[in-house]
C-alpha positions in Angstrom: -59.6 -53.4 -26.3 -58.8 -50.6 -23.9 -60.1 -47.1 -24.5 -57.6 -44.9 -26.3 -57.7 -42.2 -23.5 -56.8 -44.8 -20.8 -54.0 -46.2 -22.8 -52.6 -42.7 -23.4 -52.7 -42.0 -19.7 -50.8 -45.2 -18.8 -48.1 -44.3 -21.3 -47.8 -40.9 -19.8 -47.3 -42.4 -16.3 -44.6 -44.7 -17.6 -42.8 -41.8 -19.3 -42.8 -39.8 -16.1 -41.5 -42.8 -14.1 -38.6 -43.3 -16.6 -37.6 -39.6 -16.4 -37.6 -39.7 -12.6 -35.4 -42.8 -12.5 -33.0 -41.2 -15.0 -32.8 -38.0 -12.9 -32.3 -39.9 -9.7 -29.4 -41.9 -11.3 -27.8 -38.7 -12.6 -27.9 -37.1 -9.2 -26.4 -40.1 -7.5 -23.6 -40.3 -10.0 -22.9 -36.6 -9.7 -22.8 -36.7 -5.9 -20.3 -39.6 -6.0 -18.0 -37.7 -8.4 -18.2 -34.5 -6.3 -17.3 -36.5 -3.2 -14.3 -38.1 -4.8 -13.1 -34.7 -6.1 -13.6 -33.0 -2.8 -11.8 -35.8 -1.0 -8.9 -35.3 -3.4 -8.8 -31.6 -2.7 -9.1 -31.9 1.1 -7.1 -35.1 1.7 -4.9 -34.8 4.8 -1.5 -36.4 4.6 -0.3 -37.3 8.1 3.3 -38.1 7.2 4.0 -35.2 4.7 7.6 -34.6 3.9 8.3 -31.3 2.2 11.5 -32.2 0.4 14.0 -29.6 -1.0 11.7 -26.7 -0.1 12.1 -25.8 3.6 12.3 -27.4 7.0 9.8 -27.4 9.8 10.8 -26.3 13.3 8.1 -26.2 16.0 10.2 -24.5 18.7 7.9 -21.5 18.2 4.7 -23.4 18.7 4.2 -22.2 22.3 4.4 -18.5 21.3 1.4 -18.6 19.0 -1.8 -17.5 20.8 -5.4 -18.3 19.7 -4.4 -21.3 17.7 -7.9 -22.8 18.1 -9.5 -19.6 16.7 -8.5 -20.4 13.1 -8.7 -23.3 10.7 -5.1 -23.3 9.5 -2.0 -21.1 9.5 1.8 -20.9 9.4 4.7 -18.7 10.2 7.7 -18.8 7.8 11.1 -17.3 8.2 12.2 -16.4 4.7 15.8 -15.8 5.6 16.3 -19.3 7.1 13.7 -20.9 4.8 12.1 -22.5 7.9 8.5 -23.0 9.0 8.6 -22.0 12.7 4.9 -22.8 13.3 2.1 -24.4 11.4 -1.4 -25.8 11.7 -3.1 -28.1 9.1 -0.3 -27.4 6.7 -1.7 -29.3 3.7 -5.4 -29.3 4.2 -7.4 -27.4 1.5 -9.8 -24.7 2.7 -11.8 -22.0 0.8 -9.6 -18.9 0.4 -11.9 -16.2 -0.9 -10.0 -13.1 -2.2 -6.6 -14.7 -1.5 -7.3 -15.9 -5.0 -6.2 -12.5 -6.2 -2.6 -13.3 -5.3 -2.5 -15.6 -8.3 -4.0 -12.9 -10.5 -1.3 -10.5 -9.4 1.4 -13.0 -10.2 0.2 -13.7 -13.7 -0.3 -10.0 -14.4 3.3 -9.1 -13.4 4.7 -12.1 -15.3 2.9 -11.1 -18.5 4.2 -7.5 -18.0 7.8 -8.7 -17.6 7.3 -10.9 -20.7 6.2 -7.8 -22.7 2.7 -9.3 -23.4 0.9 -6.4 -21.8 1.9 -3.0 -20.2 0.9 -1.1 -17.1 -0.3 1.7 -19.3 -2.8 -0.4 -21.3 -6.2 1.1 -21.3 -9.2 -1.1 -20.3 -12.8 0.0 -20.7 -15.2 -1.0 -18.0 -19.0 -0.8 -18.5 -20.3 0.0 -15.0 -23.9 0.3 -13.8 -25.0 2.9 -11.2 -28.2 3.5 -9.4 -29.6 7.0 -8.6 -33.0 8.2 -7.2 -35.2 10.4 -9.3 -38.5 11.4 -7.7 -38.2 8.6 -5.2 -37.7 6.0 -7.9 -34.5 4.1 -8.6 -33.0 4.7 -12.0 -30.3 2.4 -13.2 -27.9 3.7 -15.8 -24.5 2.6 -17.2 -21.4 4.4 -18.4 -18.0 3.4 -19.8 -15.0 4.2 -17.6 -11.4 3.7 -18.8 -8.8 2.5 -16.4 -5.2 1.6 -17.0 -4.0 -1.9 -16.2 -2.0 -0.3 -13.3 -5.3 1.2 -11.9 -7.2 -2.1 -12.1 -4.2 -3.9 -10.5 -4.4 -1.5 -7.5 -8.2 -1.9 -7.3 -7.8 -5.6 -7.1 -4.9 -5.8 -4.6 -5.7 -2.8 -2.4 -9.5 -2.4 -2.6 -10.0 -6.2 -3.3 -12.3 -5.2 -6.2 -13.8 -8.3 -7.8 -14.9 -6.6 -11.1 -11.3 -5.4 -11.6 -10.1 -9.1 -11.6 -12.6 -10.1 -14.2 -11.5 -7.3 -16.6 -7.8 -8.1 -15.9 -8.5 -11.8 -16.8 -10.2 -10.8 -20.1 -7.4 -8.4 -20.9 -4.6 -11.0 -20.3 -6.3 -14.1 -21.8 -9.2 -13.0 -23.9 -11.9 -14.5 -21.7 -12.3 -15.5 -18.0 -12.4 -19.3 -18.6 -9.0 -19.3 -20.4 -7.5 -17.2 -17.6 -8.8 -19.6 -14.9 -7.2 -22.4 -16.8 -3.9 -20.5 -16.7 -4.3 -19.9 -13.0 -4.7 -23.7 -12.3 -1.8 -24.5 -14.7 0.5 -22.0 -13.0 -0.5 -23.5 -9.6 0.6 -27.0 -10.8 3.9 -25.5 -12.0 4.5 -24.1 -8.5 3.7 -27.5 -7.0 0.5 -26.1 -5.4 -1.1 -29.5 -5.5 -3.9 -28.7 -3.0 -5.1 -25.7 -4.9 -8.1 -25.3 -7.3 -9.4 -22.1 -8.9 -12.9 -21.7 -10.4 -12.8 -17.9 -10.9 -10.3 -15.1 -10.7 -12.0 -13.1 -7.9 -12.6 -15.6 -5.0 -16.3 -15.1 -5.0 -18.4 -18.2 -4.1 -18.7 -20.6 -7.1 -21.9 -21.5 -8.9 -23.9 -24.7 -8.4 -21.9 -26.7 -10.8 -18.4 -25.9 -9.5 -16.3 -25.7 -6.3 -15.2 -22.7 -4.4 -11.5 -21.7 -4.8 -9.5 -23.8 -2.4 -5.9 -23.9 -1.2 -3.7 -24.9 1.7 -1.4 -22.7 3.7 1.5 -24.7 2.3 0.4 -23.8 -1.3 -0.2 -20.2 -0.4 3.3 -20.1 1.0 4.7 -21.3 -2.3 2.7 -18.6 -4.1 3.9 -15.9 -1.7 7.5 -16.8 -2.2 7.1 -16.6 -5.9 5.4 -13.1 -5.6 8.3 -11.8 -3.5 10.5 -12.1 -6.6 8.7 -9.1 -8.0 9.2 -5.8 -6.1 6.4 -4.2 -8.1 3.9 -6.3 -6.3 5.0 -5.2 -2.8 5.1 -1.6 -4.1 1.4 -1.8 -4.5 0.4 -4.0 -1.6 2.2 -1.8 1.0 0.1 1.3 0.2 -2.3 2.1 3.0 -4.5 4.6 1.0 -4.5 4.6 -2.8 -5.6 7.3 -5.1 -7.0 5.5 -8.2 -8.4 7.4 -11.1 -10.2 6.7 -14.4 -11.1 9.0 -17.3 -14.2 10.2 -15.5 -13.3 10.5 -11.8 -11.0 9.4 -9.1 -11.3 8.0 -5.6 -9.3 7.1 -2.5 -9.4 3.5 -1.4 -8.2 2.1 1.9 -6.2 -1.1 1.9 -8.2 -4.0 3.3 -5.0 -5.2 5.0 -5.1 -3.0 8.1 -1.6 -4.2 9.2 0.1 -2.2 6.4 -1.4 0.9 7.9 -0.8 0.1 11.6 2.8 -1.1 10.9 3.6 1.0 7.9 7.4 0.6 7.7 7.4 -3.2 8.5 4.3 -5.0 7.1 4.2 -4.6 3.3 1.7 -7.1 2.0 0.1 -9.2 0.7 -3.7 -9.9 0.7 -6.9 -10.4 2.7 -9.9 -12.5 1.9 -13.5 -13.1 3.2 -16.6 -15.1 2.3 -19.1 -16.8 4.6 -17.5 -20.2 3.8 -13.9 -19.1 3.9 -14.3 -16.8 7.0 -11.5 -14.2 7.4 -8.2 -15.0 5.8 -4.9 -13.1 5.6 -1.5 -13.7 3.9 0.9 -11.1 5.3 4.6 -10.4 4.9 6.8 -8.2 6.9 10.5 -7.1 6.9 12.2 -5.9 10.1 15.9 -5.3 10.3 16.2 -7.1 6.9 14.5 -10.2 8.3 11.5 -11.1 6.2 8.6 -13.2 7.5 5.5 -14.6 6.0 2.4 -15.3 8.1 -0.8 -16.9 6.9 -4.1 -17.4 8.6 -7.2 -19.1 7.2 -10.6 -19.2 8.7 -10.4 -16.7 11.5 -13.7 -15.7 13.1 -13.5 -11.9 12.7 -11.2 -9.4 10.9 -9.9 -7.9 14.1 -9.1 -11.3 15.5 -7.4 -12.2 12.2 -5.2 -9.1 12.3 -4.4 -9.6 16.0 -3.3 -13.2 15.5 -1.0 -12.3 12.6 0.5 -9.2 14.3 1.1 -11.1 17.5 2.6 -14.0 15.6 5.1 -11.7 13.8 5.9 -9.6 16.9 6.4 -12.7 19.1 8.9 -14.2 16.7 10.8 -11.0 16.1 11.1 -10.6 19.8 12.1 -14.3 20.1 15.1 -13.7 17.8 16.1 -10.5 19.4 14.8 -7.9 17.0 11.9 -6.5 19.1 8.2 -6.4 18.4 6.5 -4.7 15.5 6.0 -1.1 16.2 4.9 1.9 14.1 8.0 3.9 14.8 9.6 5.9 12.0 13.4 6.2 12.3 14.8 9.7 11.9 16.4 10.2 8.5 20.2 10.5 8.4 21.5 14.1 8.2 22.8 14.9 4.7 22.6 17.6 2.2 19.3 16.5 0.8 17.2 16.2 4.0 18.9 18.7 6.3 18.9 22.5 6.2 21.5 23.9 8.6 20.9 27.3 10.1 24.0 28.4 11.9 23.2 30.8 14.6 26.8 31.2 15.7 28.9 29.2 18.0 28.1 29.6 21.7 30.7 29.2 24.4 29.7 27.7 27.8 31.3 25.6 30.5 30.5 22.4 28.7 31.8 23.3 25.3 30.5 24.8 22.1 27.1 24.3 20.4 25.4 25.1 17.1 21.8 25.0 16.1 20.5 23.0 13.1 17.2 22.3 11.6 16.5 18.7 10.6 13.7 17.3 8.5 11.7 14.6 10.3 8.9 12.5 9.2 5.6 12.8 10.9 2.4 10.9 10.2 -1.0 12.7 10.7 -4.6 11.5 10.5 -7.0 13.5 8.5 -9.9 14.9 10.5 -13.4 15.4 9.3 -13.7 18.5 7.1 -9.9 18.9 6.5 -8.6 19.5 3.0 -5.2 18.9 1.5 -4.6 22.6 1.1 -5.4 23.2 4.7 -3.1 20.5 5.8 -0.3 21.9 3.6 -0.8 25.3 5.1 -0.8 23.9 8.7 2.6 22.2 8.2 4.1 25.0 6.1 4.5 23.1 2.9 2.8 23.0 -0.5 0.0 20.8 -1.8 2.3 19.4 -4.5 4.8 18.3 -1.9 2.1 16.5 0.2 0.8 14.7 -2.9 4.3 13.7 -3.8 5.2 12.4 -0.4 2.0 10.3 -0.3 1.9 9.3 -4.0 -1.5 11.0 -4.4 -2.8 11.8 -7.9 -5.6 14.1 -6.8 -6.2 16.5 -3.9 -9.0 14.5 -2.4 -8.5 13.1 1.2 -10.9 11.1 3.4 -11.5 11.2 7.1 -9.2 8.8 9.0 -6.6 8.7 6.2 -3.0 8.8 7.4 -0.6 11.2 5.6 3.1 11.6 5.7 4.4 15.1 6.1 7.9 16.5 6.7 8.4 19.0 9.5 11.6 20.9 10.4 12.7 20.6 14.0 15.2 22.9 15.6 18.0 21.1 17.5 21.1 22.2 19.3 24.1 19.9 19.0 27.4 19.9 20.9 30.4 20.2 18.6 33.4 17.9 19.0 36.9 19.5 19.3 37.8 18.8 15.7 34.5 20.4 14.5 35.2 23.5 16.7 38.7 23.9 15.2 37.3 23.5 11.7 34.6 26.1 12.3 37.1 28.6 13.8 39.6 28.2 11.0 37.1 28.2 8.2 36.9 31.5 6.3 33.3 31.0 5.6 32.3 30.4 9.2 29.3 32.6 10.2 30.2 36.0 11.6 28.5 37.9 14.4 27.1 40.4 12.0 25.8 40.4 8.5 28.8 42.5 7.3 31.4 39.8 7.9 32.6 37.1 5.5 30.2 35.3 3.1 27.4 33.7 5.1 24.7 31.4 3.9 21.7 31.2 6.2 19.0 28.8 5.3 16.0 28.2 7.5 12.9 26.4 6.4 11.1 26.2 9.7 7.5 27.7 9.8 7.8 31.5 9.7 11.6 31.6 9.0 11.6 30.5 5.4 14.4 32.9 4.4 17.8 32.3 2.9 20.3 35.2 3.4 23.4 35.6 1.2 26.2 38.1 0.8 28.6 38.3 -2.1 32.3 37.3 -1.7 33.6 40.8 -2.4 32.4 42.3 0.9 30.1 44.7 -1.0 27.2 46.4 0.7 24.7 44.6 -1.5 22.5 42.3 0.6 19.6 40.1 -0.4 17.4 37.3 1.0 15.5 34.5 -0.6 11.9 34.4 0.4 10.0 31.1 0.1 6.4 31.9 -1.1 3.8 30.4 1.2 0.1 29.7 0.3 -1.8 32.9 0.5 1.3 35.2 0.1 1.0 38.3 -2.1 3.7 40.6 -3.5 2.4 43.5 -1.4 2.4 41.4 1.7 5.9 40.1 1.0 7.2 43.7 0.4 5.8 44.8 3.8 7.9 42.3 5.6 11.2 43.9 4.5 12.2 47.5 5.0 12.6 49.6 1.9 11.3 46.8 -0.4 8.7 47.6 -3.0 6.4 45.5 -5.2 8.0 47.0 -8.3 11.5 46.1 -7.0 10.4 42.4 -6.4 8.9 42.2 -9.9 12.0 43.7 -11.5 14.5 41.5 -9.6 12.6 38.3 -10.3 11.3 39.2 -13.8 7.6 38.9 -12.8 5.3 40.4 -15.3 2.1 39.8 -13.4 1.2 39.2 -9.7 -0.9 36.2 -10.8 2.3 34.3 -11.6 3.1 34.1 -7.9 2.8 30.5 -6.8 3.4 28.8 -3.5 6.8 27.0 -3.2 8.8 29.3 -5.5 11.7 31.4 -4.2 11.9 35.2 -4.6 15.1 37.1 -4.5 14.6 40.2 -2.3 17.2 43.0 -2.5 17.5 44.5 1.1 19.4 47.7 0.3 17.4 48.8 -2.7 
């Protein structure tokens, strides 16, 4: 009979051996399953026929540079529904934050189906780190965003946390939302696409990274183009996003919407170590829309250069010219043009008149500049600059591009029919202020004055003064002879000088 201790040790060895065999069998089975699933996701079909969707025309193939510097890509002409260039059309690769395109689509679809609303408030519990006496202190606080704010954070700033909270708001939990993402992909015939999370971050040990092919991303992009509200967000270069505690300015990760502001208007970038640098971009030039997709570029600058060159080369190929950040002058009409008639001048070439036209101008914020300083520099109000650039707060950051309107003085030559009309018009400007009724309106820099005279040829004359930042009633009165502060207050019913705000018009009686 064997000693009890020895028998116990033998049994223990047998138990360990059995457990090791079971674990080894489990790992082999799991590896085989993963390989089969991966082969299904990444299977390349050599003789693929895309029926009833679009045609493939490789005439543009020679015009795509750096083809070997990316894993896959395509260029699609939306107007002709034609793929003009492609590489590895149906091979599935990791797509990183291009995942957020599906999140955007499901969000907009739920809003249009009245399941949620842009104004819905969502509470985020965020953690922050601060230093107290050289020690890191972690604290958390609740911040309330609207669904619109989280949508902008996801699509412009590529915020991963925003996608997680959107998923919970739309479907109750993240797992249910991911199931919806995969189901919607199947509905769109995105058969090479798989999602494991709504953000595009690398998946955990027991799952796969989000994968898709450029063909599937094209189908998704075409579906997103049906909703203008998506492009209204993705085309924003700098977004002012606020919550109930604070606000901040975020730059769009898609640099092309900044460099080619009036032509490139979407859609999304992506990056992880496995996916490399990805970009799905769309542009519209002369009403010709294009979609360009690049997966697996080696750097963000190279990715942007490939896409920009691809779009520019094709636009040039079809006779529309290359992408350029040129802003066309607005058409002259009552809303965007203030005419200041200085009188008609005779010379050997004909007759001229001078007008002031509003033109767009893009400026870049320098270090230390403020919104009020910029408004003062370009003779406008802070409110106007915020409205032109869709800003919610007065914060600006170095390098941010802002749109401002400036008034440019131009002399134009009149046609014969215009000269006749001006000479026969009773309200044509006279040589002196005592003639017929004249309306002079000038909004350029230091000449923000509108002069009027009544139709009865009386001696009463007045001007409209546009209040600028820093103006005071006393300073305004000093600009006009015989005008007093009391007179300005009485004419404009001003009870206190504190009520004077930049941008308002004051009526100044000149002969008081």
